Structure formats: structure tokens, C-alpha cells
C-alpha positions as CSV (number, residue, x, y, z in Angstrom):
1,X,0.0,0.0,0.0
2,X,1.2,3.5,-0.9
3,X,1.6,5.5,2.3
4,X,2.9,8.7,0.8
5,X,4.2,10.2,-2.4
6,X,6.6,13.1,-2.8
7,X,7.3,14.8,-6.2
8,X,9.8,17.7,-6.4
9,X,10.9,19.8,-9.4
10,X,9.1,17.6,-12.0
11,X,7.5,19.2,-15.1
12,X,4.9,21.7,-13.7
13,X,5.2,20.4,-10.2
14,X,7.4,22.4,-7.8
15,X,6.7,20.2,-4.8
16,X,3.7,17.9,-4.3
17,X,3.0,15.5,-1.5
18,X,0.0,13.2,-0.8
19,X,-0.8,10.6,1.8
20,X,-3.5,8.6,0.1
21,X,-6.2,6.6,1.9
22,X,-5.6,2.8,2.1
23,X,-8.9,2.3,0.2
24,X,-10.4,4.3,-2.6
25,X,-8.7,7.5,-3.7
26,X,-10.1,9.8,-6.4
27,X,-8.0,12.5,-8.2
28,X,-9.8,15.1,-10.3
29,X,-8.9,18.4,-11.9
30,X,-9.3,20.4,-15.0
31,X,-7.7,19.3,-18.3
32,X,-4.0,20.3,-18.2
33,X,-3.9,20.9,-14.5
34,X,-1.3,18.2,-14.0
35,X,-3.1,14.9,-13.4
36,X,-1.2,13.1,-16.2
37,X,2.0,14.8,-15.0
38,X,1.6,13.1,-11.7
39,X,1.2,9.8,-13.3
40,X,4.3,10.5,-15.4
41,X,6.3,11.1,-12.2
42,X,5.0,7.8,-10.8
43,X,6.2,6.2,-14.0
44,X,9.7,7.4,-13.4
45,X,9.5,6.0,-9.9
46,X,8.5,2.6,-11.4
47,X,11.6,2.5,-13.7
48,X,10.8,4.4,-16.8
49,X,13.6,6.4,-18.4
50,X,13.9,10.2,-18.2
51,X,16.1,13.1,-19.2
52,X,16.6,16.7,-18.0
53,X,13.4,17.8,-19.9
54,X,11.4,16.7,-16.9
55,X,13.1,19.4,-14.6
56,X,10.9,22.4,-13.7
57,X,14.0,24.2,-12.5
58,X,16.9,23.1,-14.7
59,X,19.4,24.0,-11.9
60,X,17.9,21.7,-9.3
61,X,17.5,17.9,-9.3
62,X,14.2,16.2,-9.6
63,X,13.2,13.8,-6.7
64,X,10.3,11.4,-6.7
65,X,9.9,9.3,-3.6
66,X,7.3,7.0,-2.3
67,X,6.9,4.8,0.8
68,X,5.0,1.5,0.6
69,X,3.7,-0.6,3.4
70,X,4.5,-4.1,2.2
71,X,4.3,-6.3,5.3
72,X,2.3,-9.5,4.7
73,X,2.8,-9.5,0.9
74,X,5.5,-12.2,1.0
75,X,8.3,-10.1,-0.7
76,X,11.1,-11.0,1.7
77,X,12.6,-13.7,-0.6
78,X,12.5,-11.3,-3.6
79,X,14.3,-8.6,-1.7
80,X,16.9,-11.2,-0.6
81,X,17.5,-12.4,-4.2
82,X,17.7,-8.8,-5.4
83,X,20.3,-8.1,-2.6
84,X,18.1,-5.4,-1.1
85,X,17.3,-4.6,2.5
86,X,13.8,-5.7,3.3
87,X,11.8,-3.2,5.4
88,X,8.0,-3.5,6.2
89,X,7.8,0.1,5.1
90,X,9.9,0.3,1.9
91,X,11.0,3.6,0.4
92,X,11.6,3.9,-3.3
93,X,13.4,7.1,-4.6
94,X,14.3,8.3,-8.1
95,X,16.5,11.3,-8.7
96,X,17.4,13.1,-12.0
97,X,20.2,15.6,-11.8
98,X,20.6,18.8,-13.9
99,X,23.3,17.0,-15.8
100,X,20.8,14.3,-16.8
101,X,22.2,11.6,-14.5
102,X,19.6,9.3,-13.1
103,X,19.8,7.5,-9.8
104,X,17.5,5.0,-8.1
105,X,17.3,3.8,-4.5
106,X,15.4,1.2,-2.6
107,X,15.6,1.7,1.1
108,X,18.5,4.1,0.5
109,X,20.4,1.4,-1.3
110,X,21.5,2.4,-4.9
111,X,20.1,0.1,-7.5
112,X,19.5,-0.1,-11.3
113,X,16.4,0.8,-13.2
114,X,15.9,-2.9,-14.0
115,X,15.8,-3.8,-10.4
116,X,13.7,-0.8,-9.5
117,X,11.1,-1.9,-12.2
118,X,11.0,-5.5,-10.8
119,X,10.4,-4.1,-7.3
120,X,7.7,-1.8,-8.4
121,X,6.0,-4.5,-10.4
122,X,5.2,-6.1,-7.0
123,X,3.9,-2.8,-5.5
124,X,1.9,-0.9,-8.1
125,X,-0.2,-1.8,-11.1
126,X,-1.1,1.1,-13.4
127,X,-4.0,0.8,-15.8
128,X,-4.4,3.6,-18.4
129,X,-6.0,4.3,-21.7
130,X,-2.7,3.0,-23.2
131,X,-3.8,-0.4,-22.0
132,X,-6.6,-0.3,-24.6
133,X,-3.9,-0.6,-27.2
134,X,-2.0,-3.2,-25.3
135,X,-5.1,-5.3,-24.9
136,X,-5.0,-6.1,-28.6
137,X,-1.5,-7.6,-28.3
138,X,-1.1,-11.3,-27.9
139,X,1.6,-11.0,-25.2
140,X,-0.5,-8.7,-23.1
141,X,-3.5,-11.1,-23.5
142,X,-1.3,-14.0,-22.5
143,X,-0.3,-12.2,-19.3
144,X,-3.9,-11.5,-18.4
145,X,-4.8,-15.2,-18.8
146,X,-1.7,-16.2,-16.7
147,X,-2.7,-13.8,-14.0
148,X,-6.3,-15.1,-14.0
149,X,-5.0,-18.7,-13.9
150,X,-2.5,-17.8,-11.2
151,X,0.3,-19.4,-13.3
152,X,3.2,-17.6,-11.7
153,X,4.9,-20.8,-10.4
154,X,4.0,-22.9,-13.4
155,X,5.3,-20.2,-15.8
156,X,8.5,-19.8,-13.7
157,X,9.1,-23.5,-13.8
158,X,8.7,-23.4,-17.6
159,X,10.9,-20.3,-17.9
160,X,13.7,-22.0,-16.0
161,X,13.7,-25.0,-18.4
162,X,13.4,-22.7,-21.4
163,X,16.5,-20.7,-20.3
164,X,18.4,-24.0,-19.8
165,X,17.3,-25.2,-23.2
166,X,18.3,-22.0,-24.9
167,X,21.7,-22.3,-23.2
168,X,22.1,-25.9,-24.3
169,X,21.0,-25.2,-27.8
170,X,23.4,-22.3,-28.1
171,X,26.2,-24.4,-26.8
172,X,25.4,-27.2,-29.3
173,X,25.3,-24.7,-32.2
174,X,28.6,-23.2,-31.2
175,X,30.2,-26.6,-30.8
176,X,28.8,-27.6,-34.3
177,X,30.5,-24.5,-35.8
178,X,33.7,-25.4,-34.0
179,X,33.5,-28.9,-35.3
180,X,33.0,-27.8,-38.8
181,X,35.9,-25.4,-38.6
182,X,38.1,-28.1,-37.0
183,X,37.1,-30.6,-39.6
184,X,38.5,-28.3,-42.3
185,X,41.7,-27.7,-40.4
186,X,42.3,-30.9,-38.6
187,X,44.9,-32.4,-41.1
188,X,46.8,-29.1,-41.2
189,X,46.8,-28.8,-37.4
190,X,48.1,-32.3,-37.1
191,X,50.8,-31.6,-39.6
192,X,51.8,-28.4,-37.6
193,X,51.7,-30.3,-34.3
194,X,53.8,-33.1,-35.7
195,X,56.3,-30.6,-37.0
196,X,56.7,-28.9,-33.6
197,X,56.9,-32.3,-31.8
198,X,59.7,-33.5,-34.1
199,X,61.5,-30.2,-33.5
200,X,61.6,-31.1,-29.8
201,X,62.2,-27.5,-28.8
202,X,63.8,-26.6,-25.5
203,X,62.9,-23.3,-23.9
204,X,66.5,-21.9,-23.5
205,X,68.2,-23.6,-26.4
206,X,68.1,-20.7,-29.0
207,X,70.4,-18.4,-27.0
208,X,72.7,-21.4,-26.2
209,X,72.9,-22.4,-29.9
210,X,73.5,-18.9,-31.1
211,X,76.4,-18.5,-28.6
212,X,77.8,-21.9,-29.6
213,X,77.6,-21.0,-33.3
214,X,79.5,-17.8,-32.7
215,X,82.2,-19.7,-30.9
216,X,82.5,-22.3,-33.6
217,X,82.6,-19.8,-36.4
218,X,85.5,-17.9,-34.7
219,X,87.3,-21.0,-33.4
220,X,90.7,-20.3,-35.1
221,X,90.8,-16.7,-33.9
222,X,89.8,-17.7,-30.4
223,X,92.4,-20.5,-30.3
224,X,95.2,-18.2,-31.6
225,X,94.4,-15.5,-29.1
226,X,94.3,-17.9,-26.2
227,X,97.6,-19.3,-27.3
228,X,99.1,-15.9,-27.3
229,X,97.7,-15.3,-23.8
230,X,99.3,-18.5,-22.5
231,X,102.6,-17.6,-24.0
232,X,102.6,-14.2,-22.3
233,X,101.5,-15.6,-19.0
234,X,103.6,-18.8,-18.7
235,X,105.3,-20.2,-21.7
236,X,107.8,-17.6,-22.9
237,X,111.2,-16.9,-21.5
238,X,109.9,-13.5,-20.1
239,X,106.5,-14.9,-19.1
240,X,104.4,-12.8,-16.6
241,X,104.1,-15.6,-14.1
242,X,107.9,-15.9,-13.9
243,X,108.3,-12.1,-13.3
244,X,105.6,-12.2,-10.6
245,X,107.4,-15.1,-8.9
246,X,110.6,-13.0,-8.9
247,X,108.7,-10.1,-7.2
248,X,107.3,-12.5,-4.6
249,X,110.8,-13.8,-3.8
250,X,112.2,-10.3,-3.5
251,X,109.4,-9.3,-1.1
252,X,110.0,-12.4,1.0
253,X,113.5,-11.2,1.6
254,X,112.2,-8.0,3.1
255,X,109.5,-9.4,5.4
256,X,112.0,-9.5,8.3
257,X,112.6,-5.8,8.0
258,X,109.0,-4.6,8.2
259,X,105.5,-6.1,8.5
260,X,104.5,-3.8,5.7
261,X,106.5,-5.9,3.2
262,X,104.8,-9.0,4.5
263,X,101.5,-7.5,3.4
264,X,102.9,-6.8,0.0
265,X,104.2,-10.3,-0.3
266,X,100.8,-11.8,0.6
267,X,99.1,-9.6,-2.0
268,X,101.6,-10.7,-4.7
269,X,101.1,-14.3,-3.7
270,X,97.3,-13.9,-4.2
271,X,98.0,-12.5,-7.6
272,X,100.2,-15.4,-8.5
273,X,97.6,-17.9,-7.4
274,X,94.9,-16.2,-9.5
275,X,97.1,-16.0,-12.5
276,X,98.0,-19.7,-12.2
277,X,94.2,-20.6,-12.0
278,X,93.6,-18.3,-15.0
279,X,96.4,-20.1,-16.9
280,X,94.8,-23.5,-16.2
281,X,91.4,-22.2,-17.3
282,X,92.8,-20.7,-20.5
283,X,94.5,-24.0,-21.3
284,X,91.3,-25.9,-20.9
285,X,89.4,-23.3,-23.0
286,X,92.1,-23.6,-25.7
287,X,91.8,-27.4,-25.7
288,X,88.0,-27.2,-26.0
289,X,87.9,-24.8,-28.9
290,X,88.4,-26.5,-32.2
291,X,87.2,-25.8,-35.8
292,X,84.4,-28.3,-36.4
293,X,82.6,-27.8,-39.8
294,X,80.2,-30.6,-39.1
295,X,79.1,-29.2,-35.8
296,X,78.8,-25.7,-37.4
297,X,76.4,-27.1,-40.0
298,X,74.4,-28.9,-37.3
299,X,74.0,-25.8,-35.2
300,X,73.2,-23.6,-38.2
301,X,70.5,-26.1,-39.4
302,X,69.0,-26.2,-35.9
303,X,68.9,-22.4,-35.6
304,X,67.5,-22.1,-39.2
305,X,64.7,-24.6,-38.1
306,X,63.9,-22.4,-35.1
307,X,63.8,-19.2,-37.2
308,X,61.6,-20.9,-39.8
309,X,59.1,-22.1,-37.2
310,X,59.0,-18.7,-35.6
311,X,58.3,-17.0,-38.9
312,X,55.7,-19.6,-39.8
313,X,53.8,-19.2,-36.6
314,X,54.5,-15.5,-36.1
315,X,56.3,-16.2,-32.9
316,X,59.0,-14.1,-31.3
317,X,60.6,-16.8,-29.1
318,X,60.8,-20.6,-28.4
319,X,58.4,-19.9,-25.4
320,X,55.8,-18.6,-27.9
321,X,56.3,-21.8,-30.1
322,X,55.9,-24.0,-27.0
323,X,52.6,-22.1,-26.2
324,X,51.5,-22.7,-29.8
325,X,52.4,-26.4,-29.5
326,X,50.2,-26.7,-26.4
327,X,47.3,-24.9,-28.1
328,X,47.6,-27.1,-31.2
329,X,47.8,-30.2,-29.0
330,X,44.5,-29.1,-27.3
331,X,42.8,-28.4,-30.6
332,X,43.9,-31.7,-32.1
333,X,42.7,-33.5,-29.0
334,X,39.4,-31.7,-29.2
335,X,39.1,-32.6,-32.9
336,X,39.6,-36.2,-32.0
337,X,36.9,-36.0,-29.3
338,X,34.5,-33.5,-31.0
339,X,32.1,-36.1,-32.3
340,X,31.5,-37.4,-28.8
341,X,31.1,-33.9,-27.4
342,X,28.6,-33.2,-30.2
343,X,26.6,-36.3,-29.4
344,X,26.5,-35.4,-25.7
345,X,25.5,-31.7,-26.4
346,X,22.8,-32.8,-28.9
347,X,21.4,-35.3,-26.4
348,X,21.3,-32.7,-23.6
349,X,19.6,-30.2,-26.0
350,X,17.0,-32.8,-27.1
351,X,16.3,-33.9,-23.5
352,X,15.7,-30.4,-22.4
353,X,13.5,-29.8,-25.4
354,X,11.3,-32.7,-24.5
355,X,11.2,-31.4,-20.9
356,X,10.3,-28.0,-22.2
357,X,7.5,-29.4,-24.2
358,X,6.1,-31.2,-21.2
359,X,6.2,-28.1,-19.0
360,X,4.9,-26.1,-21.9
361,X,1.9,-28.4,-22.2
362,X,1.3,-28.1,-18.4
363,X,1.3,-24.3,-18.7
364,X,-0.9,-24.5,-21.8
365,X,-3.4,-26.8,-20.0
366,X,-3.5,-24.4,-17.1
367,X,-4.3,-21.6,-19.5
368,X,-6.9,-23.3,-21.6
369,X,-8.6,-24.6,-18.4
370,X,-9.5,-21.1,-17.4
371,X,-10.8,-19.8,-20.7
372,X,-14.4,-20.6,-20.1
373,X,-14.2,-19.1,-16.6
374,X,-12.8,-15.9,-18.0
375,X,-15.3,-15.8,-20.8
376,X,-18.4,-16.3,-18.6
377,X,-17.3,-14.0,-15.9
378,X,-16.3,-11.2,-18.3
379,X,-19.6,-11.5,-20.3
380,X,-21.6,-11.3,-17.0
381,X,-19.8,-8.2,-15.9
382,X,-20.2,-6.6,-19.4
383,X,-23.9,-7.2,-19.3
384,X,-24.0,-5.5,-15.9
385,X,-22.3,-2.5,-17.5
386,X,-24.9,-2.2,-20.2
387,X,-23.4,-4.4,-22.9
388,X,-26.2,-7.0,-23.1
389,X,-25.2,-8.5,-26.4
390,X,-21.4,-8.7,-25.7
391,X,-19.7,-12.0,-26.5
392,X,-16.1,-13.0,-25.6
393,X,-14.1,-16.0,-26.8
394,X,-10.5,-17.0,-26.2
395,X,-8.8,-19.1,-28.9
396,X,-5.4,-20.6,-28.7
397,X,-3.0,-22.3,-31.0
398,X,0.3,-24.2,-30.4
399,X,3.5,-22.6,-31.5
400,X,7.2,-23.4,-31.2
401,X,8.4,-23.0,-27.6
402,X,9.3,-19.4,-26.8
403,X,9.9,-17.4,-23.7
404,X,6.1,-17.2,-23.0
405,X,5.3,-20.8,-23.6
406,X,4.0,-22.9,-26.5
407,X,0.7,-20.9,-26.9
408,X,-0.5,-17.9,-28.9
409,X,-3.9,-16.8,-27.8
410,X,-6.5,-14.3,-29.2
411,X,-9.2,-12.7,-27.2
412,X,-12.2,-12.4,-29.6
413,X,-14.8,-9.8,-28.8
414,X,-18.1,-8.5,-30.1
415,X,-20.2,-5.8,-28.5
416,X,-23.2,-6.2,-30.9
417,X,-25.8,-8.8,-31.5
418,X,-25.4,-10.9,-34.6
419,X,-21.7,-9.9,-35.0
420,X,-19.2,-12.8,-34.7
421,X,-16.4,-12.1,-32.2
422,X,-13.3,-10.7,-33.8
423,X,-9.7,-10.1,-32.6
424,X,-9.6,-7.1,-30.3
425,X,-7.3,-5.2,-32.8
426,X,-10.2,-5.1,-35.2
427,X,-13.2,-4.3,-33.0
428,X,-14.5,-2.3,-30.1
429,X,-14.9,1.5,-29.6
430,X,-13.1,3.5,-27.0
431,X,-16.0,3.2,-24.5
432,X,-16.4,-0.5,-25.2
433,X,-12.7,-1.1,-24.7
434,X,-12.7,0.8,-21.5
435,X,-15.5,-1.4,-20.1
436,X,-14.0,-4.6,-21.4
437,X,-10.5,-3.8,-19.9
438,X,-12.1,-2.7,-16.6
439,X,-14.0,-5.9,-16.3
440,X,-10.9,-7.9,-16.9
441,X,-9.0,-5.9,-14.3
442,X,-11.9,-6.3,-11.9
443,X,-11.6,-10.1,-12.3
444,X,-7.8,-10.1,-11.9
445,X,-8.1,-8.0,-8.8
446,X,-9.7,-11.0,-7.1
447,X,-6.7,-13.1,-8.1
448,X,-3.7,-10.9,-7.3
449,X,-2.2,-9.4,-4.2
450,X,-0.9,-6.2,-5.6
451,X,-1.0,-3.6,-2.8
452,X,-1.8,-0.6,-5.0
453,X,-3.8,-0.2,-8.3
454,X,-3.9,3.0,-10.2
455,X,-6.5,3.8,-12.9
456,X,-5.8,6.6,-15.3
457,X,-9.1,7.8,-16.9
458,X,-10.2,4.2,-17.5
459,X,-13.7,5.6,-17.5
460,X,-13.3,7.2,-20.9
461,X,-16.3,6.9,-23.2
462,X,-18.8,6.0,-20.4
463,X,-21.3,8.0,-18.4
464,X,-24.6,7.9,-16.5
465,X,-25.7,4.6,-14.8
466,X,-22.8,2.7,-16.3
467,X,-20.3,5.0,-14.7
468,X,-22.1,4.6,-11.3
469,X,-21.8,0.8,-11.7
470,X,-18.1,1.0,-12.6
471,X,-17.5,3.3,-9.7
472,X,-19.2,0.8,-7.3
473,X,-17.1,-2.0,-8.7
474,X,-14.0,0.0,-8.2
475,X,-15.0,0.7,-4.6
476,X,-15.5,-3.0,-4.1
477,X,-12.0,-3.6,-5.4
478,X,-10.7,-1.1,-2.8
479,X,-11.9,-3.4,-0.1
480,X,-8.9,-5.7,-0.8
481,X,-6.5,-3.3,-2.7
482,X,-5.6,0.4,-2.4
483,X,-7.1,2.0,-5.4
484,X,-6.2,5.4,-6.9
485,X,-8.4,6.6,-9.8
486,X,-7.7,9.6,-12.0
487,X,-11.2,10.5,-13.3
488,X,-13.2,13.2,-15.0
489,X,-16.6,11.7,-14.0
490,X,-18.7,12.9,-11.0
491,X,-19.9,9.3,-10.5
492,X,-16.4,8.2,-9.8
493,X,-15.5,11.2,-7.7
494,X,-18.5,10.7,-5.5
495,X,-17.5,7.2,-4.5
496,X,-14.0,7.9,-3.2
497,X,-12.9,7.5,0.4
498,X,-10.5,10.4,-0.2
499,X,-10.7,13.0,-2.9
500,X,-7.7,15.0,-4.2
501,X,-8.0,18.0,-6.5
502,X,-5.2,19.0,-8.9
503,X,-5.1,22.6,-10.0
504,X,-2.8,25.2,-11.5
505,X,-1.4,28.0,-9.4
506,X,-0.7,31.1,-11.6
507,X,0.4,33.4,-8.8
508,X,4.1,33.0,-9.7
509,X,6.0,33.8,-12.9
510,X,5.5,30.2,-14.0
511,X,2.4,28.1,-13.6
512,X,2.7,25.5,-11.0
513,X,0.6,22.3,-10.5
514,X,-0.6,21.7,-7.0
515,X,-2.9,19.2,-5.2
516,X,-5.1,19.4,-2.2
517,X,-7.2,16.9,-0.3
518,X,-10.8,18.1,-0.3
519,X,-13.0,18.3,2.7
520,X,-16.5,17.0,2.6
521,X,-18.0,20.4,1.6
522,X,-15.2,21.0,-0.9
523,X,-16.0,17.6,-2.4
524,X,-19.6,18.5,-2.8
525,X,-18.6,21.7,-4.6
526,X,-16.1,20.0,-6.9
527,X,-18.6,17.2,-7.9
528,X,-21.3,19.8,-8.4
529,X,-18.9,21.7,-10.8
530,X,-18.2,18.4,-12.6
531,X,-21.9,18.0,-13.1
532,X,-23.0,21.6,-13.8
533,X,-20.0,23.6,-14.8
534,X,-18.0,26.3,-13.1
535,X,-21.1,27.9,-11.6
536,X,-23.2,24.9,-10.5
537,X,-26.9,25.3,-9.9
538,X,-28.8,24.2,-6.8
539,X,-29.8,21.1,-8.7
540,X,-26.1,20.3,-9.4
541,X,-25.4,20.5,-5.7
542,X,-28.4,18.3,-5.0
543,X,-27.2,15.7,-7.6
544,X,-23.7,15.8,-6.1
545,X,-24.9,15.0,-2.6
546,X,-27.2,12.3,-4.0
547,X,-24.3,10.7,-5.9
548,X,-22.2,10.7,-2.7
549,X,-24.9,8.8,-0.7
550,X,-26.2,6.4,-3.4
551,X,-24.7,2.9,-3.1
């Protein structure tokens, strides 16, 4: 139930606040006073998109906020699934900033418009003249039938299977495309994989091979230079090692004179040791280095193979080639097992399709099982509203499973005697549509637990005794639901438990829409004006009081 509504800086509304009755609320006012603007603001609160054009003052943000009493409506699980804080009195707020940014909140928790819309779908049901157009659409008609049949759980079960089937079908089709691609490339991939496997690449070998090749190609120069080093160090008559040994001997002779010379001698001994070790290493290096044309050819061929594979696979290193090897191995393995994967994917898809058909038939049977009930109840209500010759039929046909089920339905209607029922898109005047839609909504109100129902001039095209009957039916609906009706008829206005009047205030530089709750005497005056014009007669006042007392 809507406890209060606040609208600030929206269209012609500077600030408007109402605290509606929990039963039957009537909103009236002159054309253009702002009744539809209020409904537009509520639409934003329920998740519709907006831009800065809605701002009255373009330098301030627009705020629409409403609090709903939702205790006892079983919404705790939904709030938990939506990751929202559940409160018995839930506050929904929408803000549009001057920059055009839109923000939505549920109990002060920021949320998306999608979530906001899902929340509001549980709280408010708006019926307007636009529904007259929707009533001709198959999807809308299907929703009405499901609401009447109370198919929420059955349809949810179907939808879960439908989503699983779509996922499985998409996976199968993707796998089929992969299989077709793999089939074309399998031989070439195997050839590439075999080539890489025969290469037996090692991650660090390229740098090692390149260094070895450089050494092999310069073997003679290296050997010559090392030989010269050895001659200078140890093999010539004036070798470095011999001179250093002489220095060490001379310093030894001085150690008895001063400890300083002992230090020098130790240092020269260390140099001599290092040079002897270096000489040994150079001799080994000289022995290892040799000119080997066969090894040069082997290394060159190996490096050429690596370069060729890198160029072929657009790789920069052996590490990249090893990654490509692993990927090819995976693809070849997949290709070898793709048929089995396809069979399993196809089996899963087919099993889910069979399950989908079964659940679709259950949903279809639940729908068709209530057709006669809807037809009879609607016709009875239409007769009560002055359409004695009205007929209504619901036809259905089976279609391929889709998100809504396996049915397409048509509500066929005729308002006149001797005229066969036709699809709603082709028949019914505005007043007839209003009565038909209202009767359907009246029936659904007995099946749903929506806290708040809003009717926007659903009384278009009716008057007199029919209007009184519709108003009485709406008042009856208000015994189980909070009802808010925007109306231009005095018959409706007279039946409300609370009456709000929307008017324009022209006292400022810009016209502003305002709303006030009417007292009992103010209600009489307003209804009398609705009957007799701006200056109602005594008869109009008498008729107004009579309407307010007649059941």
C-alpha cells in the first residue's frame, strides 16, 4: 500500500505531497492541471527512463519518492534475491540531476532501473487508456490469462527450463560451428603439431645455440688469441708468471725488516695464485675450442629450423612456439573427441526440449482450463455494465516454444448482437474497450495481491448509470486493494474514500501544479462543478450530494 508520495521539481510540479487513503482515492482536476503529469512522475518511480526535460528548475534535481507498506505480501525472498534490505515500510526514490544523470534507490540502497522496475511490479499496477492498445497484443492477453489462472509458479518452472534449453541449444550450435571449422583444419593442425613435436624444442636452447655457433665460427681466432695469452702468462722466457714469482721472492726477503713488506708479499702471492688458476682455465678453453665444420652445420640447421618455425607461426621466441604447441595439442585432442562432445551436447539439448514441451503443455493446459471461466465472468460483468449482447471468446494455437510458452492466444470480442467475435485489434470502440478492460482488471483484482492499483481515466467513453456501476465495482476492489483513480466523471469522484483535487497556481511567474485533499463540503462543490460547470446550480449541488450517498 502506498503510504505517501513526494514529487519535487518535475514538469509543472514544484513540490507535491499526498498521503492517500488505504482504500479508494479519487484524483480530479481540469484538463491540463497536472493529473497526467503526476502519473508520469510515478512512472519514473517505477523504472521508466527520463532526461533533463522533466526538470521544472533546470538548476535543481528532480526527486520522486514513495513509501509503501508491504508487510504481509511475501516479498522477503524477492528482496533477498535482489540483494536489497527488506523493510516493512519500503522507500523507493528516483533522482534526475541537472546533468541528466539518473539514480534509483530502494531503502537508501542504490540500484539499477531494471531492479527498480522489478520491485515496483510487486507494488503498483497502473491501468491507463494506453492499456486499450496493449489489450490487442497477444503477449498482453497471455499475461492476463496467466494472472487469472495464477500461473506464476508454473510459468516460472517453464521459464527455468526454457532458459536451460536456450543455453544448451546455443552451446550445441557453437560446438557444431567449432566442429565444422576443426574438420576443415584438422589435417593441417596435425601436420603443424607433428612438425613442432619433431623439433623437440627446449625453452632456452636458442640463446645457447647462437652462442655456440658464434664460438665455432670464430674457433681459429679464439684458439690463436688464447695461445698468445698463455705464452705471455707462462710459456715464454719472459712470461708474466715468472716475473711475478721473482717479485714474490724479493718481497719475501724484506719481510723480516717490516711487516709492511709481509703484506705486500701476501698480496703478490694472491695475484700469483689467481694467474695460475687463470692459466689453467685458458689452457682448458684452448683445448675445448676447435674448428668443427660438421658441428657448425648442425647448429646452423637447428637455428634455421627455429627461425623458420618462428616465422611460420608469427612467434618471437621458443616460449611462444611452445605455447602454440600446447594450443595445437589441445585443438587436435578436441578434434579427435569433438564427435563425442557433439553427441552429448545434442542429447542434452534434445532432452531439455522434451522437458520444455512437457512443461509447456502443463502451462498450456492451465491456461486453456480457465478460458471458459474468463469468458463467462467477463460477459456477465459486461452485461451488468450495459453491454447486453457482448460476447467474448478466447482461442489458442500451439507454436514453437518461446519465452512465453507454447501458446499464442487471441481474445475475440463482439459488442453487438449478430456480429461474430473478432480479434480485439479489429473491434470495439473506446468506451467498449474501457468497459472490457475494466471488467478484466476487476476479475484479476480478485486473483492478485498487488498492494496498489492506479487507474488513469479508464472511465473514458462512459457515463450515467454505467459510470455509477463501474465506480461501485472500483469501490468494491478497494476493499482488498488500495485504489487510486484519476477521473473526469462525477460518478467516480462521489465514491472515493479520499478526494484529491489537482489545480494550477498562476500566482508566480511560471504556472505550478498543486494538489489538495478536499474536505466533505469541498468535495460536494467540486462534484457539483463536474456536473453543472464552473457555476453549478442548486440542482447540481443536490445531484452531487445524492451521488455521494447512493450505493
